[in-house]
DOMI-671293 format. One record per residue (C-alpha): residue number from 1; residue in one letter; chain; y, x negated, z. Coordinates in Angstrom, 3 decimals, decimal comma. Each point is the difference from the previous one (the first is absolute). Layout:
<rs>
resi resn chain north east up
NUM A A Y X Z
...
</rs>
This chain:
<rs>
resi resn chain north east up
1 M A 55,928 42,745 105,838
2 I A 2,707 -0,152 -2,763
3 G A 0,047 -2,411 -3,025
4 K A 1,696 -0,219 -3,164
5 I A -1,208 0,269 -3,779
6 L A 1,354 -3,409 -1,501
7 A A -1,448 0,501 -3,453
8 V A -2,084 2,720 -2,010
9 C A -2,302 -1,628 -2,571
10 I A -2,237 0,888 -2,882
11 S A -1,963 -1,238 -2,758
12 E A -0,973 1,883 -2,907
13 Q A -3,402 -1,984 -0,459
14 K A -2,496 -1,146 2,335
15 G A -0,410 -3,731 0,416
16 T A 3,720 -0,470 -0,453
17 L A 2,816 -0,630 2,548
18 K A 1,955 2,863 1,344
19 T A 3,785 0,012 -0,591
20 A A 2,678 1,437 2,132
21 V A 1,470 3,047 -1,154
22 D A 3,376 1,798 1,015
23 K A -2,023 2,885 1,229
24 G A -3,469 1,802 -0,358
25 L A -1,450 3,472 0,228
26 M A -3,014 0,438 2,321
27 I A -2,344 2,612 -1,164
28 K A -2,314 1,834 2,372
29 D A -3,733 -1,047 -0,071
30 F A 0,613 -2,572 -2,828
31 G A 2,612 -2,620 0,967
32 L A 3,179 -1,568 -1,547
33 E A 0,901 1,287 -3,424
34 H A -0,736 -2,456 -3,044
35 D A -1,896 -2,438 2,386
36 A A -3,514 -1,105 -1,369
37 H A -1,560 0,353 3,120
38 A A 0,841 3,800 0,915
39 G A -2,621 2,325 -0,072
40 K A -2,382 2,234 1,677
41 W A -1,518 -2,462 2,493
42 H A 0,798 -1,544 3,451
43 R A 2,363 -2,962 -0,965
44 Q A 2,861 1,928 -1,859
45 I A 2,640 -1,967 1,742
46 S A -0,059 -3,616 1,049
47 L A 2,333 -1,188 2,705
48 L A 0,847 -3,559 1,306
49 A A 2,168 -1,253 2,810
50 V A 2,867 -2,183 -1,124
51 E A -0,433 -2,145 3,246
52 A A -3,626 -1,036 -1,582
53 V A 1,747 -0,819 -3,327
54 R A 2,648 -2,201 1,912
55 A A -2,809 -1,675 2,092
56 F A -1,576 -0,605 -3,351
57 E A 2,934 -1,473 -1,774
58 E A 0,743 -2,387 2,871
59 K A -3,478 -1,403 0,359
60 Y A -0,319 -0,872 -3,616
61 N A 3,713 -0,336 -0,977
62 F A -0,902 2,377 -2,846
63 K A 2,519 2,738 -0,772
64 V A -1,616 3,395 -0,681
65 P A 1,642 3,059 -1,724
66 A A -0,377 3,697 1,258
67 G A -3,174 1,303 -1,699
68 A A -1,799 -3,498 -0,387
69 F A -2,681 0,740 2,443
70 G A -0,500 3,494 -1,745
71 E A 1,593 1,905 2,649
72 N A 1,900 3,242 -0,909
73 L A 1,901 0,160 3,103
74 L A 1,461 -3,065 1,770
75 V A 0,897 0,864 3,607
76 E A 2,053 -1,399 2,758
77 G A -0,184 0,494 3,732
78 I A -3,497 1,453 0,120
79 D A -3,115 -2,016 0,890
80 L A -2,054 1,982 -2,593
81 K A -3,210 -2,029 0,048
82 N A -0,432 1,228 4,062
83 L A 0,526 3,493 -0,799
84 P A -3,389 1,998 0,154
85 I A -1,634 1,636 -2,909
86 G A 1,372 3,723 0,045
87 T A 3,384 -0,926 0,924
88 R A 2,597 1,945 -1,782
89 L A 3,382 -1,633 -1,332
90 K A 2,984 2,537 -1,046
91 V A 2,990 -1,111 -2,319
92 N A 2,101 2,779 -0,886
93 D A -2,341 2,980 -0,820
94 I A -2,774 -2,611 -0,910
95 L A -2,972 0,178 2,149
96 L A -2,791 -2,886 -0,203
97 E A -3,026 -0,731 1,922
98 I A -1,651 -3,315 0,444
99 T A -3,403 -0,036 -1,479
100 Q A -0,786 -3,778 -0,040
101 I A 1,013 -3,367 1,413
102 G A -0,352 -3,093 -2,170
103 K A -1,790 -0,255 -3,302
104 K A -1,801 -2,716 -1,680
105 C A 2,313 -2,102 -2,273
106 H A -0,946 0,743 -3,712
107 L A -1,097 -2,960 -2,116
108 G A 2,886 -1,667 -1,808
109 C A 2,476 0,673 2,597
110 N A 3,021 -1,834 -1,196
111 I A 1,187 -1,014 3,564
112 Q A -3,624 -0,913 1,257
113 K A 0,011 -2,376 -3,186
114 Q A 2,951 -1,636 1,034
115 T A -0,297 -0,186 3,681
116 G A -3,763 0,524 0,846
117 E A 0,933 3,081 2,062
118 C A 0,799 3,550 -0,347
119 I A 1,302 2,065 3,082
120 M A -1,284 3,603 -1,281
121 P A -3,333 -0,549 1,413
122 N A 1,467 -0,099 3,309
123 E A 3,372 1,658 -0,208
124 G A -0,073 2,480 -2,553
125 V A -0,136 3,578 1,069
126 F A -0,959 3,232 -2,319
127 A A 0,777 3,410 0,178
128 I A -0,395 3,615 -1,602
129 V A 2,998 2,058 -0,660
130 L A -0,124 3,264 2,089
131 N A 3,381 1,135 -1,129
132 G A 2,056 -1,495 -3,100
133 G A 3,586 -0,387 -0,449
134 E A 2,597 -2,863 -1,186
135 I A 0,018 -3,315 1,562
136 K A 2,287 -2,891 -0,319
137 A A 1,033 -3,355 1,552
138 Q A 1,868 0,262 3,247
139 D A -1,801 3,273 0,887
140 T A -0,942 0,461 3,776
141 I A -3,787 0,098 0,596
142 F A -1,431 1,442 3,230
143 V A -3,504 -0,470 1,828
144 E A -0,767 3,423 1,032
145 A A -1,458 0,419 3,332
</rs>
């Protein structure tokens, strides 16, 4: 499977919306440089399929900017939530490994307050960084066999 990175997003503090940046640096065993959620744990990178975001926007007639659900990578063309844990994703020299599908939405999620729903519990995917490198919007992302 082949997809495309539509946005790379970071937040410098936990509990705040992530915002899109021109490019990012993935750091092995850590995550995305300057992102508050990076660290030595199993959810170094969060990924979300843009198709899920578009369905949410259509359902609620509510426009959602990249990073609003807390995702580091907004991806097009890959059904992320149905990839098994352990699946590896490759972008340039970067190698990610999926470690978790979904997570409980944190209390105070702005989107959940406004719509009553958040898609991260069912659609969000989390990964660790096995090999780092630079990443930017429009990069191709591959699901490794």
